[in-house]
C-alpha positions as CSV (number, residue, x, y, z in Angstrom):
1,M,66.2,-12.9,200.9
2,I,64.1,-10.2,202.4
3,L,60.5,-10.1,201.3
4,P,59.2,-6.6,199.8
5,K,56.3,-5.3,201.6
6,P,54.8,-8.6,203.3
7,K,51.2,-8.6,203.7
8,I,50.7,-11.3,206.4
9,C,47.2,-13.5,205.8
10,E,46.6,-15.7,208.7
11,S,42.7,-15.5,208.8
12,A,40.6,-18.1,206.7
13,F,39.1,-15.3,204.8
14,A,42.4,-13.5,203.9
15,Q,43.8,-16.9,202.8
16,A,40.5,-17.5,200.7
17,K,40.7,-14.4,199.0
18,G,44.6,-14.1,198.4
19,L,45.3,-12.2,195.1
20,M,41.7,-12.7,193.7
21,F,40.5,-10.0,191.7
22,S,44.1,-8.3,191.6
23,K,45.5,-7.2,188.4
24,R,49.1,-7.1,189.1
25,I,51.3,-6.9,192.5
26,K,54.5,-4.7,192.2
27,D,57.1,-4.6,195.0
28,E,55.0,-6.5,197.5
29,S,54.3,-10.0,198.6
30,L,51.7,-11.8,200.2
31,V,52.5,-14.4,203.2
32,F,50.2,-17.2,204.0
33,V,50.7,-18.5,207.7
34,F,49.4,-21.9,208.5
35,K,49.1,-23.4,212.1
36,K,51.3,-26.5,211.2
37,P,52.8,-27.5,208.0
38,K,50.8,-29.1,205.3
39,I,50.4,-29.6,201.5
40,V,48.8,-26.3,200.5
41,K,47.0,-26.7,197.0
42,L,46.7,-23.4,195.2
43,H,44.4,-21.9,192.4
44,M,44.6,-18.9,190.3
45,W,40.9,-18.3,189.6
46,F,40.0,-14.8,189.3
47,V,43.8,-13.8,189.6
48,F,44.8,-11.9,186.3
49,C,48.5,-11.8,186.4
50,P,51.3,-14.4,186.7
51,I,53.2,-14.9,190.0
52,D,56.0,-16.5,191.6
53,V,55.3,-18.7,194.7
54,L,57.6,-19.9,197.4
55,F,56.7,-22.9,199.9
56,L,58.5,-22.5,203.3
57,D,59.1,-24.8,206.2
58,E,58.9,-23.8,209.7
59,K,62.2,-22.3,209.7
60,K,61.3,-20.0,206.8
61,K,63.5,-22.1,204.4
62,V,62.4,-22.6,200.8
63,V,61.4,-26.2,200.3
64,E,59.6,-25.8,196.9
65,M,59.0,-23.0,194.3
66,K,56.7,-22.4,191.6
67,Q,57.5,-19.8,189.0
68,H,55.4,-18.0,186.4
69,F,52.1,-19.5,188.0
70,R,49.6,-18.3,185.4
71,P,46.1,-17.4,185.8
72,F,43.3,-19.8,185.9
73,T,45.6,-22.6,186.7
74,F,46.3,-25.1,189.8
75,Y,49.2,-26.1,191.6
76,T,49.4,-28.9,194.3
77,P,53.1,-29.0,195.8
78,K,54.9,-32.2,196.5
79,K,56.3,-30.6,199.9
80,E,54.4,-29.6,203.1
81,A,54.7,-25.9,203.9
82,K,54.2,-23.7,207.0
83,Y,54.3,-20.6,204.9
84,V,53.2,-19.8,201.4
85,V,54.4,-16.5,200.0
86,E,53.1,-15.1,196.5
87,L,55.2,-12.5,194.9
88,P,55.6,-10.8,191.7
89,E,56.5,-12.9,188.7
90,T,60.3,-13.2,188.0
91,T,61.2,-12.4,191.7
92,I,62.6,-15.9,192.1
93,T,65.0,-15.5,189.0
94,K,65.9,-11.8,189.9
95,Q,66.5,-12.5,193.6
96,N,68.3,-15.9,192.6
97,I,66.4,-17.8,195.3
98,K,66.8,-21.4,195.4
99,I,65.6,-24.5,197.4
100,G,67.2,-24.0,200.9
101,S,67.3,-20.2,200.8
102,V,66.0,-18.5,203.8
103,V,63.3,-15.9,203.6
104,E,63.1,-13.0,206.1
105,F,59.7,-11.1,206.9
């Protein structure tokens, strides 16, 4: 899978802000890059639309997914990730993304 219009977030500020105060993302993706794999807890405070999320290992392979991540909720993945990708809702289904799929960006 090739990500639509990836925006890379490497700084602490960009990662903390994420999609906060966004109403909707269309045809784009937000990629959080971490120095080493870790459990990345997510929150949807002040994000006003549901999204899909991919958790990728160092080889950009999907190790965990969260579909329909709703506003004002939390999610703690079970797997460590080097990259976390936030996508428009339904992207996982439309692109037929599975555990083990490789993502390009």
